[in-house]
DRENPA-642284 format. One record per residue: x, y, z of N, C-alpha, C in turn. Coordinates in steps of 0.001 Angstrom, whole numbers, padded with zeros to 6 digits, always signed. Last residue first. Layout:
BEGIN
XYZXYZXYZ;...
//
This chain:
BEGIN
+016530+077034+148089+017340+075753+148191+018795+076135+148574;+015264+079341+147548+015139+078879+148975+016179+077672+149167;+015530+079935+144966+016462+080622+145854+016295+080129+147282;+013493+078348+143919+014893+078161+143509+015798+078755+144344;+011137+079275+145023+011560+077925+145446+013026+077702+144998;+011123+081837+143850+011132+081705+145272+011667+080338+145648;+010913+081135+141041+012090+081833+141676+012229+081774+143105;+008390+079855+141119+009651+079111+140661+010924+079779+141289;+006729+081946+141881+006896+080847+142739+008127+079955+142415;+007144+083592+139606+007409+084076+140871+007665+082985+141877;+006171+081934+137512+007590+082326+137449+008033+082782+138843;+003563+081614+138318+004361+080493+138183+005859+080829+138172;+002618+084267+138246+002601+083595+139554+003549+082332+139446;+002794+084744+135359+003547+085494+136387+003698+084876+137701;+001098+082739+134381+002544+082761+134068+003321+083580+135042;-001392+083604+135601-000787+082281+135857+000723+082220+135534;-001681+086187+134458-001492+086019+135910-000960+084703+136236;-002098+085300+131760-000946+086213+132129-000647+086126+133583;-004421+083774+131834-003120+083158+131357-001851+084013+131794;-006211+085667+132755-005930+084480+133591-004629+083775+133149;-006302+087426+130603-005850+087934+131934-005372+086747+132791;-007268+085807+128593-006026+086382+128443-005412+086824+129726;-009791+085118+129757-008914+084035+129439-007505+084632+129338;-012267+086085+131412-010958+086694+131207-009839+085668+130955;-015426+086477+130346-014444+085326+130599-013049+085845+130279;-018486+087660+130982-017134+088042+130802-016285+086885+131216;-021754+088463+129933-020838+087370+130242-019342+087957+130035;-024957+089731+130507-023587+090046+130116-022719+088903+130660;-028330+090086+129447-027247+089278+130060-025917+089830+129562;-030237+091315+127976-030554+091064+129298-029482+090277+130047;-028901+091937+125497-029955+092768+126026-030203+092519+127520;-025390+091165+125979-026617+091038+125312-027617+092072+125888;-022097+091263+125716-023222+092020+126359-024438+091903+125520;-019289+089404+126369-020569+089453+125562-021559+090198+126421;-015834+089120+126154-016876+089835+126729-018109+089825+125822;-012946+087522+126755-014122+087389+126005-015199+088113+126811;-009533+088010+126208-010623+088154+127106-011928+088279+126364;-007866+088133+124086-008186+086788+124590-009267+086846+125652;-006109+091006+125006-006520+090124+123917-006812+088644+124415;-007417+092491+128041-006268+091895+127231-006862+091134+126013;-008900+093579+130021-009106+094128+128632-007991+093588+127697;-008120+092580+132361-009449+092471+132133-009903+092981+130681;-005625+094967+132705-006098+093645+133159-007585+093635+133111;-004023+097071+131619-005262+096661+130999-005790+095318+131396;-002877+099479+134064-002742+098148+133415-004007+097652+132786;-002891+101931+135253-003505+101828+134030-003336+100533+133220;-002146+102358+137777-001120+102383+136777-001672+102308+135393;-004431+101983+139236-003938+103331+139170-002874+103470+138057;-004613+099236+139034-005691+100077+138422-005194+101466+138297;-002537+098412+140538-002496+098077+139113-003512+098934+138432;-003356+099274+143173-002179+099855+142517-002123+099618+141009;-005530+097528+143440-005733+099024+143392-004560+099716+142779;-004161+095065+143388-005191+095398+142394-005428+096880+142324;-002611+095433+145718-002020+095179+144438-002921+095573+143248;-004553+095454+147595-003731+096672+147485-002967+096585+146158;-005679+092903+147371-006514+094131+147097-005675+095350+146833;-003498+091400+148236-003987+091200+146907-004873+092442+146493;-003423+092179+150860-002334+092531+150037-002718+092446+148558;-005814+091217+151883-005613+092712+151875-004467+093035+150941;-005344+088488+151462-006528+089135+150773-006240+090574+150765;-003211+088171+153328-003034+087863+151846-004035+088508+151069;-004505+088800+155704-003376+089616+155308-003166+089319+153751;-006370+086659+155775-006851+088016+155734-005741+089044+155253;-004619+084488+156029-005472+084625+154868-005964+086070+154717;-003427+085108+158482-002528+085046+157263-003435+085148+156003;-005628+084940+160199-004999+086280+160061-004166+086254+158774;-006190+082344+159859-007177+083262+159430-006553+084648+159329;-003876+081191+161076-004225+080901+159700-005231+081908+159129;-004179+082055+163682-003027+082599+162872-003322+082311+161366;-006519+080721+164400-006484+082231+164399-005370+082772+163565;-005675+078133+164304-006760+078536+163403-006813+080083+163253;-003807+078221+166430-003434+077920+165094-004385+078418+164071;-005673+078751+168492-004575+079705+168256-004094+079413+166878;-007167+076395+168432-007814+077701+168206-006767+078757+167883;-005194+074541+169121-005913+074409+167839-006563+075734+167485;-004489+075318+171690-003532+075547+170592-004166+075349+169279;-006932+074756+173099-006574+076161+172890-005484+076328+171872;-006776+071938+173297-007809+072579+172489-007513+073972+172174;
//
């Protein structure tokens, strides 16, 4: 039973480290002035009582970058 708790602890620490790393990347990207969230294809609607934001262009860009990164990692691991 203690090994299951130890494994769960390692998983939670890994997830926490990943979230912290993602936060650091976003802070760094914001300081560089990258237009994430304001790319062509991002839809923003601001009404009187409601605002809706759908980041289609940003999602597509992040997906392509992550796909290329994961492809390169898997290619060089072989």
